[in-house]
C-alpha positions in Angstrom: 0.0 0.0 0.0 2.9 2.4 0.7 4.4 1.5 -2.7 1.2 1.6 -4.8 -1.3 3.7 -2.8 1.0 6.2 -0.9 -1.7 8.8 -0.5 -4.0 6.4 1.3 -1.2 4.9 3.3 -0.8 8.1 5.3 -3.9 7.1 7.2 -2.3 3.7 8.0 0.6 5.6 9.5 -1.8 7.8 11.4 -3.4 4.7 12.9 0.0 3.3 13.7 0.9 6.5 15.5 -2.2 5.9 17.7 -1.1 2.4 18.5 -2.5 0.3 15.8 -0.5 -2.8 14.7 0.3 -3.0 11.0 0.8 -6.5 9.4 2.0 -6.7 5.9 1.7 -10.0 4.0 3.7 -10.0 0.8 6.3 -12.2 -0.9 8.5 -9.2 -1.1 9.8 -6.9 1.6 8.7 -3.5 0.4 8.2 0.1 1.6 5.1 -1.1 3.4 7.0 -3.9 5.1 9.6 -1.5 6.3 6.9 0.5 8.2 4.9 -2.5 9.4 5.1 -4.2 12.8 5.1 -7.6 11.2 6.1 -8.6 7.7 4.9 -12.0 6.6 6.6 -13.4 3.5 4.3 -15.8 1.6 4.4 -18.1 -1.3 2.5 -16.5 -4.1 -0.9 -18.1 -4.8 -1.5 -19.5 -1.3 -3.5 -16.8 0.5 -6.6 -19.0 1.0 -4.4 -21.4 3.1 -3.1 -18.5 5.1 -6.5 -16.8 5.7 -8.1 -20.2 6.1 -5.6 -20.9 8.9 -6.6 -17.8 10.7 -10.3 -18.8 10.3 -9.5 -22.2 11.8 -7.6 -20.5 14.7 -10.6 -18.2 15.4 -13.0 -21.2 15.4 -10.8 -23.6 17.3 -9.9 -21.1 20.0 -13.4 -19.6 20.1 -12.2 -16.1 19.3 -15.2 -15.3 17.2 -17.7 -12.6 18.3 -20.5 -14.9 19.2 -23.3 -12.4 19.6 -22.5 -10.7 16.3 -22.1 -14.1 14.5 -25.5 -15.4 15.8 -27.4 -12.2 15.1 -25.9 -10.9 11.8 -24.5 -13.9 9.9 -26.0 -17.1 8.4 -24.0 -19.2 10.9 -27.1 -20.9 12.2 -28.7 -21.5 8.8 -29.1 -25.2 7.9 -27.9 -26.3 4.4 -29.6 -28.9 2.3 -28.7 -32.5 2.8 -27.5 -32.9 -0.8 -24.5 -30.7 -0.1 -21.1 -32.3 0.0 -18.0 -30.4 0.9 -14.5 -30.6 -0.4 -13.8 -32.6 2.8 -16.1 -35.3 1.5 -15.1 -35.2 -2.2 -11.3 -34.7 -2.1 -11.3 -31.1 -3.1 -14.5 -30.5 -5.1 -18.0 -29.7 -4.0 -21.2 -31.6 -4.8 -22.8 -30.9 -8.2 -19.6 -30.8 -10.3 -20.0 -31.8 -14.0 -16.5 -32.8 -15.0 -17.3 -32.7 -18.7 -18.8 -29.2 -18.6 -16.3 -28.1 -15.9 -19.2 -26.4 -14.1 -21.2 -26.9 -10.9 -24.9 -27.4 -10.4 -25.6 -24.8 -7.8 -28.8 -26.5 -6.5 -26.6 -28.7 -4.4 -25.5 -25.7 -2.2 -28.9 -24.2 -1.3 -30.4 -23.5 2.1 -32.6 -26.3 3.6 -36.0 -25.8 2.0 -34.6 -23.2 -0.3 -35.2 -22.3 -3.9 -32.9 -23.6 -6.6 -30.2 -21.0 -6.5 -27.8 -19.8 -9.1 -24.7 -17.6 -8.9 -25.2 -13.9 -8.9 -26.5 -12.8 -12.2 -26.8 -16.4 -13.3 -30.4 -17.1 -12.4 -30.9 -17.9 -16.1 -29.8 -21.4 -15.4 -33.1 -21.9 -13.7 -35.0 -19.4 -16.0 -38.1 -21.5 -16.4 -38.4 -22.3 -12.7 -37.8 -18.8 -11.6 -40.1 -16.9 -14.1 -43.8 -17.5 -13.8 -44.3 -16.1 -17.3 -46.2 -17.6 -20.2 -43.5 -16.8 -22.7 -40.8 -18.3 -20.6 -41.8 -21.8 -21.8 -40.5 -20.8 -25.2 -37.0 -20.2 -24.1 -34.4 -22.2 -25.9 -32.9 -24.0 -22.9 -29.7 -25.0 -24.6 -29.2 -21.3 -25.6 -30.0 -20.2 -22.0 -27.6 -22.7 -20.6 -24.8 -21.4 -22.8 -25.6 -17.8 -22.0 -25.8 -18.6 -18.3 -22.1 -19.3 -18.0 -20.4 -17.0 -15.5 -20.7 -13.9 -17.7 -23.1 -11.8 -15.6 -22.4 -10.7 -12.1 -25.0 -8.6 -10.4 -24.8 -8.2 -6.7 -27.0 -10.0 -4.3 -27.6 -13.2 -6.1 -30.7 -15.3 -6.4 -33.2 -16.0 -3.7 -31.8 -18.2 -1.0 -35.3 -19.3 -0.1 -38.4 -20.3 -2.0 -41.2 -17.8 -1.7 -43.1 -18.4 1.5 -40.5 -20.7 2.9 -39.1 -20.1 6.4 -35.4 -20.1 7.1 -34.4 -23.2 9.0 -31.9 -22.4 11.7 -30.2 -23.8 14.8 -29.4 -21.1 17.3 -27.3 -23.5 19.3 -25.0 -23.8 16.3 -24.8 -27.6 16.9 -26.8 -29.0 13.9 -24.3 -30.9 11.8 -25.6 -29.2 8.6 -25.7 -25.6 10.0 -23.2 -23.2 8.4 -21.2 -22.9 11.6 -20.5 -26.6 11.8 -19.8 -26.9 8.0 -17.4 -24.0 8.4 -15.6 -25.7 11.3 -15.2 -29.0 9.4 -14.2 -27.2 6.2 -11.3 -25.2 7.7 -10.2 -27.8 10.3 -7.3 -29.0 8.2 -5.9 -25.5 7.8 -3.7 -25.8 10.9 -0.6 -23.7 11.6 1.5 -26.6 10.5 -0.4 -26.8 7.2 0.0 -23.1 6.7 3.7 -23.4 7.1 3.8 -26.4 4.7 1.8 -24.7 2.0 2.7 -21.0 2.4 6.2 -21.2 3.8 5.2 -18.9 6.7 6.9 -20.0 9.9 4.5 -21.3 12.5 5.5 -18.7 15.1 5.0 -15.9 12.7 1.6 -17.2 11.7 0.5 -17.6 15.3 1.6 -14.0 16.1 -0.6 -12.7 13.3 -3.5 -14.7 14.6 -3.0 -13.3 18.1 -2.7 -9.7 16.9 -5.9 -9.9 14.8 -8.1 -11.7 17.3 -6.9 -9.5 20.2 -7.8 -6.4 18.2 -11.3 -7.7 17.3 -14.6 -7.9 19.3 -16.8 -5.6 21.2 -14.3 -2.9 21.9 -11.9 -3.2 18.9 -11.9 -3.7 15.2 -9.4 -4.8 12.6 -9.5 -3.9 8.9 -8.0 -5.6 5.8 -6.7 -3.8 2.7 -6.0 -5.7 -0.5 -5.2 -5.0 -4.1 -4.6 -7.0 -7.2 -2.2 -9.3 -5.2 -5.5 -10.9 -4.1 -7.6 -10.6 -7.2 -5.3 -11.7 -10.0 -5.5 -15.4 -9.4 -7.7 -18.3 -10.6 -9.3 -18.2 -7.2 -9.1 -14.4 -6.7 -12.8 -13.9 -5.8 -12.4 -16.7 -3.2 -9.5 -14.8 -1.6 -11.8 -11.9 -0.8 -14.5 -14.3 0.3 -12.1 -15.9 2.8 -11.3 -12.4 4.2 -15.0 -11.6 4.5 -15.7 -14.9 6.4 -12.9 -14.0 8.8 -14.1 -10.4 9.3 -17.7 -11.5 9.8 -16.6 -14.1 12.4 -14.7 -11.4 14.2 -17.5 -8.8 14.0 -15.4 -6.4 11.8 -18.0 -5.6 9.1 -20.2 -2.5 9.3 -18.3 -1.0 12.1 -15.8 1.8 12.3 -12.2 0.7 11.9 -13.3 -2.6 10.3 -14.2 -3.8 6.9 -12.3 -4.9 3.8 -10.8 -2.2 1.6 -10.2 -2.9 -2.1 -7.3 -0.6 -2.9 -7.9 0.8 -6.4 -5.0 1.2 -8.8 -5.6 4.8 -9.8 -8.1 7.6 -9.2 -11.3 6.1 -10.6 -11.0 2.4 -11.0 -13.9 2.2 -8.6 -15.9 4.6 -10.8 -15.1 2.4 -13.8 -16.9 -0.5 -12.2 -19.7 1.5 -10.7 -20.6 2.9 -14.1 -19.0 0.0 -15.8 -16.4 -0.4 -18.4 -17.3 -4.1 -17.8 -19.1 -5.9 -20.5 -21.3 -8.0 -18.2 -22.8 -5.2 -16.1 -25.1 -2.3 -16.4 -24.5 0.8 -14.1 -24.9 0.1 -10.4 -24.0 -3.6 -10.8 -27.3 -4.5 -12.5 -26.7 -7.7 -14.6 -26.6 -7.4 -18.4 -29.5 -9.3 -19.9 -28.7 -12.7 -21.5 -29.7 -13.6 -25.1 -33.0 -15.4 -24.1 -35.8 -15.6 -26.6 -39.0 -13.7 -25.7 -37.6 -12.2 -22.5 -39.3 -9.0 -21.5 -38.6 -6.5 -18.7 -40.8 -8.3 -16.2 -39.1 -11.7 -16.9 -35.7 -10.1 -16.6 -36.5 -8.6 -13.2 -38.1 -11.8 -12.0 -35.1 -13.8 -13.0 -32.4 -11.5 -11.9 -33.8 -9.6 -8.9 -34.6 -10.7 -5.4 -37.8 -10.6 -3.4 -36.3 -9.1 -0.2 -33.6 -6.5 0.5 -32.7 -3.6 -1.7 -32.3 -5.8 -4.8 -36.1 -6.3 -4.4 -36.4 -2.8 -6.0 -34.4 -3.8 -9.1 -37.3 -2.9 -11.5 -37.2 0.7 -10.3 -33.4 0.8 -10.8 -33.7 -0.7 -14.3 -36.7 1.4 -15.5 -35.1 4.6 -14.2 -31.8 3.7 -16.1 -33.8 3.0 -19.3 -35.5 6.4 -18.9 -32.1 8.2 -18.5 -30.8 6.6 -21.7 -33.9 6.7 -23.9 -36.0 9.5 -22.4 -39.4 10.1 -23.9 -38.9 7.1 -26.3 -39.0 4.8 -23.2 -42.6 4.1 -22.3 -44.6 1.5 -20.5 -46.1 0.4 -23.9 -42.6 -0.6 -25.2 -41.3 -2.0 -22.0 -39.3 1.3 -21.5 -37.0 0.2 -24.4 -35.8 -2.8 -22.6 -35.3 -4.5 -25.9 -32.8 -1.9 -26.9 -30.3 -3.3 -24.4 -27.5 -5.5 -25.8 -27.7 -9.2 -24.9 -24.9 -11.4 -23.7 -24.2 -14.6 -25.7 -21.2 -15.7 -23.7 -17.8 -14.4 -22.5 -17.0 -11.1 -24.1 -14.0 -10.3 -21.8 -10.7 -8.9 -22.9 -9.0 -12.3 -23.4 -11.9 -13.8 -25.3 -12.0 -10.6 -27.4 -8.3 -11.1 -28.3 -9.0 -14.7 -29.3 -12.0 -13.5 -31.4 -9.6 -11.1 -33.1 -7.2 -13.9 -33.9 -10.1 -16.0 -35.3 -11.3 -13.0 -37.4 -14.7 -12.6 -35.8 -13.8 -9.3 -34.0 -13.1 -6.7 -36.8 -12.6 -3.4 -34.9 -11.3 -2.3 -31.5 -11.3 0.8 -29.4 -8.5 1.2 -26.9 -9.2 4.1 -24.5 -6.5 4.4 -21.7 -5.5 0.8 -22.2 -2.3 -0.7 -23.5 -2.7 -4.5 -24.1 0.4 -4.7 -26.3 2.4 -4.7 -23.0 -0.2 -4.4 -20.3 -2.3 -7.6 -20.7 -1.3 -11.2 -19.9 0.2 -13.0 -22.8 0.8 -9.7 -24.6 1.9 -11.7 -27.6 -1.6 -13.0 -28.2 -2.9 -9.4 -27.9 -0.6 -8.2 -30.6 -1.5 -11.1 -32.9 -5.1 -10.3 -32.4 -4.7 -6.6 -33.2 -2.7 -7.6 -36.3 -5.9 -9.3 -37.6 -8.3 -6.4 -37.2 -9.7 -4.2 -39.9 -9.3 -1.1 -37.8 -7.9 -0.1 -34.4 -8.5 3.2 -32.6 -6.1 4.2 -29.9 -6.7 7.2 -27.6 -3.9 8.0 -25.3 -1.4 10.6 -24.2 1.5 9.3 -26.2 2.3 6.7 -28.9 2.1 3.7 -26.6 3.0 0.2 -27.7 -0.6 -0.6 -28.7 -0.3 2.2 -31.3 3.0 1.2 -32.8 3.3 -2.7 -32.5 2.7 -2.9 -36.2 6.1 -1.4 -37.0 8.3 -2.1 -33.9 6.7 -4.8 -31.9 8.5 -8.0 -30.8 7.0 -10.0 -33.6 8.4 -7.6 -36.2 11.9 -8.3 -34.8 11.4 -12.1 -34.8 10.0 -12.0 -38.3 6.6 -13.6 -37.3 4.8 -10.4 -38.5 5.8 -8.1 -41.4 4.5 -4.5 -41.4 3.7 -4.7 -45.1 1.4 -7.7 -44.5 -0.6 -6.2 -41.6 -4.0 -4.9 -42.9 -5.0 -3.2 -39.7 -5.7 0.5 -40.1 -4.6 2.2 -36.9 -5.9 5.6 -35.8 -4.2 7.4 -33.0 -6.2 10.2 -31.3 -4.5 12.2 -28.6 -6.3 12.1 -25.2 -6.6 14.9 -22.6 -5.2 14.4 -19.2 -7.4 14.8 -16.1 -6.0 18.3 -15.5 -7.4 19.3 -18.9 -11.0 18.3 -18.2 -13.6 18.3 -15.4 -15.2 15.3 -13.9 -15.3 13.0 -10.9 -13.0 10.4 -9.4 -14.5 7.6 -7.3 -11.9 6.1 -5.0 -11.4 3.1 -2.7 -13.9 4.3 -0.1 -16.6 4.9 -2.8 -16.0 8.6 -2.5 -16.9 10.8 -5.5 -14.5 13.8 -5.6 -14.9 16.4 -8.3 -11.9 17.9 -10.1 -12.1 21.0 -12.3 -10.4 21.7 -15.5 -7.1 23.5 -14.9 -6.0 24.2 -18.5 -7.5 23.7 -22.0 -6.2 20.7 -24.0 -3.5 21.6 -26.5 -3.7 21.0 -30.3 -5.9 18.0 -31.3 -6.1 16.6 -27.8 -9.6 16.0 -26.5 -11.3 14.6 -23.5 -13.0 11.1 -23.4 -16.3 12.9 -22.9 -15.8 15.0 -26.0 -14.8 12.0 -28.0 -17.8 9.8 -27.0 -20.2 12.7 -27.4 -19.2 13.7 -30.9 -18.6 10.2 -32.1 -22.2 9.4 -31.1 -23.5 12.5 -32.9 -21.7 11.6 -36.1 -23.0 8.0 -36.0 -26.5 9.2 -35.4 -26.3 11.7 -38.2 -25.2 9.1 -40.6 -27.8 6.6 -39.5 -30.6 9.1 -40.0 -29.4 10.2 -43.4 -31.3 8.3 -46.2 -28.5 8.9 -48.7 -25.9 7.4 -46.4 -28.1 4.4 -45.6 -28.6 3.7 -49.3 -24.9 4.1 -50.1 -23.9 1.7 -47.3 -26.8 -0.7 -47.9 -28.0 -0.4 -44.3 -31.5 -1.3 -45.2 -30.7 -4.4 -47.3 -32.0 -6.7 -44.6 -35.5 -5.2 -44.9 -35.6 -4.0 -41.3 -35.0 -0.4 -42.3 -34.2 2.4 -39.9 -36.1 0.7 -37.0 -33.1 -1.6 -36.6 -31.0 1.5 -35.5 -33.6 2.9 -33.1 -31.5 2.0 -30.0 -28.9 4.5 -31.2 -31.2 7.1 -32.7 -33.5 7.3 -29.7 -30.7 7.8 -27.1 -30.9 11.0 -25.1 -27.7 12.6 -26.6 -28.0 16.3 -26.1 -25.8 18.0 -23.5 -24.9 21.7 -23.0 -21.3 22.4 -24.1 -18.6 24.7 -22.8 -15.1 25.8 -23.4 -13.1 26.5 -26.5 -13.7 23.0 -27.9 -17.4 22.8 -27.0 -16.9 20.0 -24.5 -20.1 18.5 -23.1 -20.7 19.9 -19.6 -19.5 17.2 -17.2 -21.8 18.4 -14.5 -24.8 17.9 -16.8 -23.7 14.3 -17.3 -23.4 14.0 -13.5 -26.9 15.4 -13.1 -28.2 12.8 -15.6 -26.5 10.1 -13.7 -28.0 11.4 -10.4 -31.5 11.4 -12.0 -34.7 13.5 -12.0 -38.3 13.1 -10.9 -41.3 13.6 -13.2 -41.1 17.3 -12.9 -37.4 17.5 -13.8 -36.2 18.1 -10.2 -33.0 16.4 -9.2 -33.5 13.3 -7.0 -32.0 13.1 -3.5 -31.6 9.3 -3.2 -32.3 5.9 -4.8 -35.3 5.4 -2.4 -37.2 7.8 -4.6 -36.8 5.8 -7.8 -40.0 4.5 -9.3 -40.7 1.6 -11.6 -43.5 3.3 -13.5 -41.2 5.5 -15.7 -41.7 8.7 -13.7 -38.1 8.9 -12.6 -34.8 8.7 -14.5 -31.4 7.8 -13.1 -28.2 6.9 -14.9 -26.8 4.9 -12.0 -29.0 4.1 -9.0 -26.2 3.9 -6.4 -25.1 7.4 -7.5 -28.6 8.8 -7.0 -28.2 11.8 -4.6 -24.8 13.0 -5.9 -26.6 16.0 -7.4 -29.3 16.4 -4.8 -30.9 19.9 -4.6 -29.2 20.7 -7.9 -25.8 20.9 -6.1 -22.7 19.0 -7.1 -22.3 17.1 -3.9 -19.0 15.6 -5.1 -17.5 19.1 -5.3 -17.8 19.8 -1.5 -14.6 20.5 0.4 -15.5 21.4 3.9 -12.3 21.3 6.1 -12.1 18.5 8.7 -11.7 21.2 11.3 -15.3 22.3 10.7 -17.0 18.9 10.9 -16.9 15.6 12.8 -14.5 12.8 12.1 -16.8 11.1 9.6 -16.4 14.2 7.4 -19.8 13.7 5.6 -19.4 17.1 3.9 -16.2 16.2 2.2 -17.3 15.1 -1.3 -20.0 12.3 -1.5 -19.9 8.6 -1.0 -22.3 6.2 -2.7 -24.9 5.2 -1.8 -26.7 8.2 -0.1 -23.4 9.6 1.2 -23.1 6.6 3.5 -19.5 6.3 4.7 -19.7 2.7 6.2 -21.7 0.1 4.4 -24.0 -2.2 6.5 -23.6 0.1 9.5 -26.7 -1.4 11.2 -24.1 -4.0 12.4 -22.3 -1.2 14.4 -25.0 -1.7 17.1 -26.3 -4.8 18.8 -29.7 -6.4 17.9 -31.5 -4.0 20.3 -29.9 -1.0 18.7 -27.3 -0.2 21.4 -23.6 0.3 20.5 -21.5 -2.8 21.0 -19.3 -0.6 23.2 -18.8 3.1 23.8 -15.4 2.9 22.2 -16.9 1.7 19.0 -20.2 3.6 19.1 -21.4 4.7 15.7 -25.2 4.3 15.1 -27.8 3.7 17.8 -31.6 3.6 18.1 -33.1 6.5 19.9 -36.4 5.3 21.3 -37.6 8.8 22.2 -37.1 10.2 18.7 -38.0 6.9 17.1 -35.0 7.0 14.8 -31.4 5.9 14.4 -28.9 8.5 15.3 -25.2 8.9 14.8 -22.6 10.5 12.5 -23.5 8.5 9.4 -26.5 7.8 7.1 -28.1 4.6 8.3 -27.8 1.7 5.8 -31.6 1.1 6.1 -34.7 3.1 6.8 -33.7 5.5 9.7 -37.1 5.0 11.3 -37.1 1.2 11.2 -37.0 0.1 14.9 -34.8 -2.8 16.0 -37.8 -4.9 16.8 -39.5 -4.5 13.4 -40.6 -7.8 12.0 -41.8 -7.9 8.3 -45.1 -9.3 7.2 -44.6 -12.7 5.5 -45.7 -11.2 2.2 -43.4 -8.1 2.5 -40.9 -7.6 -0.3 -38.0 -5.3 -1.0 -36.3 -3.5 2.0 -39.5 -4.0 4.0 -39.0 -7.7 3.7 -36.0 -7.6 6.1 -36.3 -7.3 9.9 -34.9 -4.5 12.0 -32.1 -6.8 13.0 -30.8 -7.5 9.4 -27.8 -5.3 8.6 -26.8 -6.9 5.2 -29.6 -5.3 3.2 -28.3 -6.4 -0.2 -28.8 -10.0 0.6 -32.2 -11.6 0.4 -31.9 -12.9 4.0 -30.2 -9.8 5.4 -27.2 -11.8 6.7 -23.5 -11.8 6.2 -22.7 -15.0 4.4 -20.1 -17.2 6.0 -21.4 -19.8 3.5 -22.5 -18.5 0.1 -25.4 -20.6 -1.2 -25.4 -18.4 -4.4 -23.1 -15.9 -5.9 -19.9 -17.8 -6.8 -19.4 -20.4 -9.5 -16.5 -22.2 -7.9 -17.9 -23.1 -4.5 -19.8 -21.8 -1.5 -16.7 -21.9 0.6 -13.1 -20.9 -0.3 -10.8 -23.9 -0.9 -7.0 -23.9 -1.4 -6.1 -24.9 -4.9 -2.6 -24.6 -6.3 -2.2 -21.9 -9.0 -2.4 -22.9 -12.7 1.4 -23.3 -12.7 3.0 -24.5 -9.4 6.1 -26.3 -8.4 4.1 -28.0 -5.7 1.4 -30.6 -5.4 -1.8 -29.6 -3.4 -1.2 -31.3 0.0 -4.8 -30.8 1.1 -6.7 -32.5 -1.7 -6.4 -34.7 -4.7 -7.8 -31.8 -6.7 -4.7 -29.7 -7.8 -6.3 -26.6 -9.4 -9.6 -24.8 -9.4 -11.7 -27.3 -11.3 -13.9 -24.6 -13.0 -11.2 -22.1 -13.8 -11.5 -20.4 -17.2 -9.0 -21.2 -19.9 -8.7 -20.2 -23.6 -9.2 -22.7 -26.4 -6.3 -24.9 -27.2 -3.9 -23.0 -29.4 -4.5 -19.7 -27.6 -1.9 -20.3 -24.9 0.6 -22.8 -23.5 0.8 -23.9 -19.9 3.6 -25.4 -17.8 3.4 -28.8 -16.2 3.0 -28.6 -12.4 4.7 -30.6 -9.7 4.5 -34.3 -10.3 4.0 -33.9 -14.0 6.8 -34.7 -16.5 8.8 -31.6 -17.4 7.9 -29.5 -14.3 11.5 -29.3 -13.4 12.2 -27.2 -16.5 10.4 -24.2 -14.9 11.5 -24.5 -11.2 11.0 -20.9 -10.0 8.0 -18.8 -9.1 7.6 -15.3 -10.4 5.1 -12.5 -9.5 4.4 -9.1 -11.0 3.9 -5.8 -9.1 3.9 -2.1 -9.3 6.4 0.6 -8.4 5.6 4.0 -6.9 7.6 5.8 -9.7 5.7 4.3 -12.6 2.0 3.8 -13.4 0.3 0.7 -14.8 1.7 -0.3 -18.2 3.9 2.8 -18.3 2.0 4.8 -20.9 1.9 7.8 -18.6 5.1 7.5 -16.5 7.7 6.1 -19.0 7.2 9.3 -21.1 8.1 11.6 -18.2 11.9 12.3 -17.9 11.9 12.7 -14.1 10.0 9.5 -13.4 12.1 7.6 -16.0 15.2 8.8 -14.3 14.0 7.6 -10.9 13.4 4.1 -12.3 15.3 3.9 -15.6 15.3 0.2 -16.5 13.2 -2.9 -16.2 14.7 -5.2 -13.5 14.0 -8.4 -11.7 14.4 -8.9 -8.0 16.2 -12.1 -6.8 17.5 -13.3 -3.5 21.3 -13.6 -3.0 20.8 -17.4 -2.7 19.1 -17.6 -6.1 21.7 -15.4 -7.6 24.4 -17.8 -6.5 22.4 -20.8 -7.6 22.0 -19.4 -11.2 25.1 -17.4 -11.6 23.4 -14.0 -11.6 25.3 -10.8 -11.1 23.9 -7.7 -9.3 23.1 -5.1 -12.0 24.0 -7.6 -14.7 21.5 -9.1 -17.1 19.1 -12.1 -16.7 16.8 -13.8 -19.1 13.5 -15.1 -17.7 11.8 -17.8 -19.7 8.3 -19.2 -19.8 6.4 -21.2 -22.4 4.9 -18.0 -23.8 8.1 -15.9 -24.3 11.5 -14.9 -22.9 12.4 -11.4 -21.6 15.5 -9.8 -20.3 15.9 -7.6 -17.2 18.6 -6.1 -15.1 19.3 -8.1 -12.0 18.6 -6.6 -8.5 20.1 -9.0 -5.9 18.3 -8.2 -2.7 17.5 -9.8 0.6 14.0 -8.4 0.2 13.2 -11.5 -1.7 13.1 -14.2 0.9 13.5 -17.9 -0.1 10.9 -20.1 1.6 10.7 -23.7 2.8 7.7 -25.3 1.3 6.8 -29.0 1.6 10.4 -29.7 2.6 11.9 -27.9 -0.4 13.5 -24.6 -0.9 11.5 -22.3 -3.3 12.7 -19.1 -4.9 10.4 -16.3 -6.0 11.3 -13.6 -8.6 9.8 -10.2 -8.5 9.0 -8.4 -11.8 7.6 -4.9 -12.1 5.3 -4.7 -15.0 5.6 -1.1 -16.2 7.9 -1.5 -19.1 7.7 -1.7 -22.9 9.8 -0.5 -25.9 8.4 3.0 -26.1 9.1 6.2 -24.1 12.2 7.5 -22.3 12.6 4.4 -20.1 12.3 1.2 -22.2 12.6 -2.5 -21.5 10.9 -5.8 -22.0 7.3 -6.3 -20.7 6.8 -8.7 -17.8 3.4 -9.6 -19.2 5.1 -11.4 -22.2 5.6 -14.3 -19.8 2.1 -14.6 -18.5 -0.5 -17.3 -19.3 -4.2 -16.8 -19.6 -5.9 -18.8 -16.9 -8.8 -16.9 -15.4 -10.9 -16.7 -12.2 -14.2 -18.2 -13.3 -16.3 -15.5 -11.5 -14.8 -12.4 -12.9 -12.5 -13.5 -15.7 -9.4 -11.8 -14.2 -6.0 -13.3 -15.2 -3.6 -15.1 -12.8 -0.8 -12.6 -13.3 0.4 -12.8 -9.7 1.9 -16.2 -10.0 3.6 -18.3 -12.7 6.5 -20.7 -12.9 9.6 -19.8 -15.0 13.3 -20.3 -15.4 16.0 -17.7 -15.0 19.4 -17.7 -16.6 22.3 -15.2 -16.8 22.8 -13.0 -19.8 20.6 -11.2 -22.3 17.9 -12.9 -24.3 18.4 -13.8 -27.9 17.3 -11.4 -30.7 15.3 -12.0 -33.9 14.1 -15.6 -34.7 16.5 -17.0 -32.0 14.1 -15.7 -29.4 11.3 -18.0 -30.5 13.8 -20.8 -30.9 14.7 -20.5 -27.3 11.1 -20.6 -26.1 10.4 -23.5 -28.4 13.4 -25.4 -27.0 12.0 -24.9 -23.4 8.6 -26.2 -24.6 10.3 -29.3 -26.1 12.3 -30.0 -23.0 9.2 -29.7 -20.8 7.1 -31.8 -23.2 4.5 -29.0 -23.4 1.6 -29.5 -25.8 -1.6 -27.6 -26.3 -3.2 -29.9 -23.7 -0.6 -29.5 -21.0 -2.1 -28.1 -17.7 -5.7 -28.2 -19.0 -6.9 -31.2 -17.0 -9.6 -30.4 -14.5 
């Protein structure tokens, strides 16, 4: 966090100055480690074993916050008798189809529950969930294909059938209650097992357990902060799940000083998922519809929504979004233009898109602030994909590698591609920096902060907002021009201009300002906030209606323009307000600073302790009081019990803090929402020098992998050829550079601070492989080989794992051939094995070899890689077994 999020890290240091203990878990000793009380070196790819060991410690030593767990989690809930755990099935859960490499989620449901599906995947049970006449006409094979893990709305399907009652055991003794399942599941994650798998000494691990548990409970809270070191794995989503289980057991969710913070890589990564650049979501984490036949708005909401909790109001969120996008064209008679939305037919993620480019089915590509030629895993595949396009548009600050690969990329040097043979027409359009435009950043704590334009862009440079707005206008003008339509044959299919109504009917008029007539960013923010039927700005998502009388571009942002005031632009000094600082910018939703803050008080509405007081029920005023906005109706008393037929937020009781879940509980066990299991399980990474000591199942059985031919994978421990790639490597960031380097490598000062690509190795590994400090090393995988300067440092600690010594190599991933500071790209080495929930690549762990000296040039580079493949016996099928 000190290295990659230094501004936020100041608050960690402020906490430490007040006595907080700081624990840093990282394979490298970094700037954060130097300031931490405890540094815990760990083998990359083993965090579930580490966190699972802490969970086991908490359960075994009864360190959990029992009152919190009983009241606010699903610990007492009984699971259906069909469920079988990894403990029963040697590393897999019940319902696994080995041929399809997918689970039947019905095996994981609550006792008496509905047939659940993963979040946004309710389409697997479309006919069962939708009481709709047309649903019987759904092509079930098509629905099954579309229902792969491509849609991920929050909240998931119903955990219970309508009218069913939750079956619980408040004593926590029933063998099928979540608490007992949890104890059995994590029982094998002992301190000795953690040491064997992770390489963390037993004493170090136990000290971490003691520090965390001593600082959790009624009077104290502990927080976790993670970044892509947790997410970029084939089990990345389950890493965060393990942390959430631990935090729920300790009572650290919904309370000040607790929680789990997802550290975002730059200023508005959070905003880019809220109003998504993700193909499988609509704004506010609403699932993108699947390509079902005869699916209307009601069927979509029935299939994707929930009956209780705030997802019970999904129809209001969807209808208001459709009104924001299509305005007067969206009416009740045409389902508010629901048919205008795109439909998912499968995985349309970045790696699938690259494969589609190679296959020739993806013809054009926009790159806005992205540099896949060096910034994506298996960058070689990305370049081959772009070489097969008809056109490519790159918008960036400088001529990044994704704009120039066609003339100076690695494949030009090796002779695999020739510039004169590449048909791709590349357009480079200079982009404005954040100082040259107005807008909002949404950061780690969901805080929208407004920034104002400092200077006008120079030359042809334009903002993203300008580009999208005027591109949209040009497209609309052409689509509405009969002469253009005739010239391009747009009406040859007989559907005429009606086919293009989704584009032509968009609300696409904004006031402009400045020398380049930029769309007014505040007008866009106001549209995102939403309006009522009279055109007045809304003040919160509770005002949204499902009848078309409200519009809102993103329901969780509703209120950011309340009273016609840009709430994100507030800057009231901390000296003039309380410690929660509610008048500094605006946090979604409703300017709420701590999510699920009902959990900050006990079931009767009293603070768990005075030290950790936050919200409490005031019986005289009949409302919740405190420094934050309650994460529920502020007038809902603690003893409120819903009517059996109640839906939406009113369907939860006054003792249910987790308002986005249909049962209002924190899920220690997830009956829905994840495609690879209701509980986290340690699997070895795709490439590992070790065998999984816990189960016969080596890897995540439902991990996503490209088609054969799209990538090559190494054999793992116990497979022939594994010894050819004996070392582990991991990628990371440096403070001095930014992401793939498109911004920082072009700045002389930053390039001088970190002038060359390097690899970090331990003195022991340097001796073993003959590497010289500041000399050259070549790192080789089955994908490519790269060269780096050698940094011999004790910050890379060799670990003892399963009775063997393992070395890890650190690779910063900011480099490429363009700019002031140039070098090979670490991502050339990476494979494409993906987390099945979110399709993120496993770039934090791979096996490799390292040798002294510079890599070969020209065709000899591919000859070296091919030689390694032959020595390891690698084929297109290596590593693909379940």
